[in-house]
C-alpha positions as CSV (number, residue, x, y, z in Angstrom):
1,M,-0.1,0.0,0.3
2,F,1.0,3.7,-0.2
3,G,2.7,5.6,2.7
4,A,5.6,4.8,4.7
5,T,6.4,1.5,3.2
6,T,7.0,3.1,-0.2
7,N,9.1,6.0,-1.4
8,Y,6.3,8.3,-1.9
9,P,7.0,11.6,-0.3
10,F,3.6,11.8,1.0
11,N,1.2,9.7,2.9
12,F,-2.7,9.4,2.3
13,S,-4.8,10.7,5.3
14,N,-7.3,8.1,4.8
15,R,-7.2,5.0,2.2
16,L,-6.4,6.6,-1.0
17,G,-8.1,9.7,0.1
18,I,-6.6,13.0,0.5
19,P,-2.5,13.0,0.6
20,L,-0.7,14.5,3.4
21,I,2.5,16.5,3.1
22,E,4.6,17.7,6.2
23,S,6.8,20.4,6.8
24,T,10.5,19.4,7.3
25,N,11.8,22.8,8.2
26,I,11.3,26.4,8.4
27,T,13.5,29.3,7.6
28,V,12.9,32.9,8.5
29,N,14.4,35.4,6.4
30,T,13.8,39.1,6.2
31,D,11.4,39.2,3.4
32,N,9.8,35.8,3.6
33,V,9.1,32.5,5.5
34,V,10.4,29.4,3.7
35,I,8.6,25.9,4.7
36,G,10.6,23.0,3.4
37,I,8.7,20.1,2.3
38,P,9.8,16.5,1.2
39,K,11.6,16.4,-2.2
40,R,9.2,15.5,-5.2
41,A,6.3,15.9,-2.9
42,F,4.1,16.8,-5.6
43,R,5.5,14.4,-8.3
44,F,2.9,11.6,-8.0
45,L,-0.2,14.0,-7.1
46,N,-2.7,14.7,-10.3
47,G,-2.3,18.1,-12.1
48,N,-4.5,20.0,-9.5
49,G,-6.3,19.0,-6.5
50,V,-6.3,19.2,-2.4
51,I,-3.8,18.1,-0.1
52,L,-3.6,18.3,3.8
53,F,-0.6,19.9,4.9
54,R,1.0,19.5,8.4
55,L,2.9,22.3,9.9
56,N,5.0,20.4,12.3
57,T,6.6,23.5,14.1
58,A,4.9,26.9,14.7
59,I,6.5,29.9,12.8
60,P,7.6,32.5,15.1
61,E,5.1,35.4,16.0
62,T,7.9,37.8,15.1
63,A,7.4,36.7,11.4
64,S,3.6,37.0,11.5
65,T,3.5,39.6,8.4
66,L,5.7,37.8,6.1
67,P,4.5,36.0,3.1
68,I,4.8,32.3,3.0
69,L,6.9,30.1,0.4
70,F,7.1,26.5,0.1
71,A,10.5,24.9,-0.6
72,S,11.4,21.5,-2.3
73,N,14.6,20.6,-4.4
74,E,15.0,23.9,-6.5
75,F,11.3,24.5,-6.6
76,T,9.8,27.6,-4.6
77,Q,6.2,28.4,-4.5
78,A,4.3,31.3,-2.9
79,L,1.2,30.2,-0.7
80,T,-1.7,32.5,-1.3
81,L,-5.0,32.7,0.1
82,V,-8.4,32.3,-2.1
83,G,-8.5,36.0,-3.2
84,G,-4.9,35.7,-4.6
85,E,-3.1,37.7,-1.7
86,A,0.0,36.2,-0.4
87,A,-0.6,33.9,2.9
88,T,1.4,35.1,5.9
89,A,2.4,33.7,9.2
90,T,-0.8,35.1,10.7
91,Q,-2.9,32.5,8.5
92,L,-0.8,29.5,9.6
93,N,-1.2,30.4,13.3
94,G,0.4,27.2,14.8
95,A,1.4,23.9,14.2
96,G,-1.5,21.8,12.9
97,V,-2.9,20.8,9.6
98,Y,-4.1,22.9,6.9
99,F,-6.2,22.4,4.0
100,V,-4.6,23.4,0.6
101,Y,-5.5,23.6,-3.0
102,Y,-2.9,23.2,-5.7
103,D,-2.6,23.4,-9.5
104,K,0.8,22.5,-11.0
105,N,-0.2,23.8,-14.3
106,A,-1.0,27.0,-13.2
107,N,1.7,27.4,-10.3
108,I,-1.2,27.8,-7.6
109,L,-0.7,26.7,-3.9
110,Q,-3.6,28.3,-2.3
111,L,-4.6,28.1,1.7
112,M,-8.1,27.1,1.8
113,S,-8.6,26.6,5.6
114,F,-6.9,28.7,8.4
115,A,-8.2,29.7,11.7
116,P,-8.5,33.7,11.9
117,T,-6.3,35.3,15.0
118,T,-9.0,37.9,15.7
119,T,-12.7,37.5,15.7
120,T,-15.6,40.1,15.5
121,A,-18.9,39.7,17.0
122,T,-22.0,41.0,15.3
123,Q,-24.6,42.5,17.6
124,N,-28.0,43.1,16.3
125,T,-28.8,46.4,18.6
126,T,-32.1,47.2,16.7
127,E,-34.1,44.6,18.2
128,T,-37.5,45.3,19.6
129,D,-39.4,43.9,22.4
130,N,-42.6,42.5,21.1
131,N,-43.9,41.1,24.4
132,N,-45.7,44.1,25.4
């Protein structure tokens, strides 16, 4: 079967399900954060699809505004948000598993799920009391 018993650089999160790619290292530079992934991590995957990405180590808070790059071999790809803007360390706010869309032909690596660090509560202050 696939996974740890073969030479594939990814494991399936369930039986022939969504591939899981894990970070190997994190390098914080002055202008970006580079997350290392295994060599040839996307080689055996289809042209586009989804992966689960496991960030094994949290990115330091001092790098929260820096854009994220994934690096494997000589390949470097920017991680973006659904709107196309660069994903920053703020969106990868801790070690954990993230849902990512990829398209090898269009060079897209897009973060689809993240936990926002701030929340806003919407309150309806115009409610009326109809119990008169």
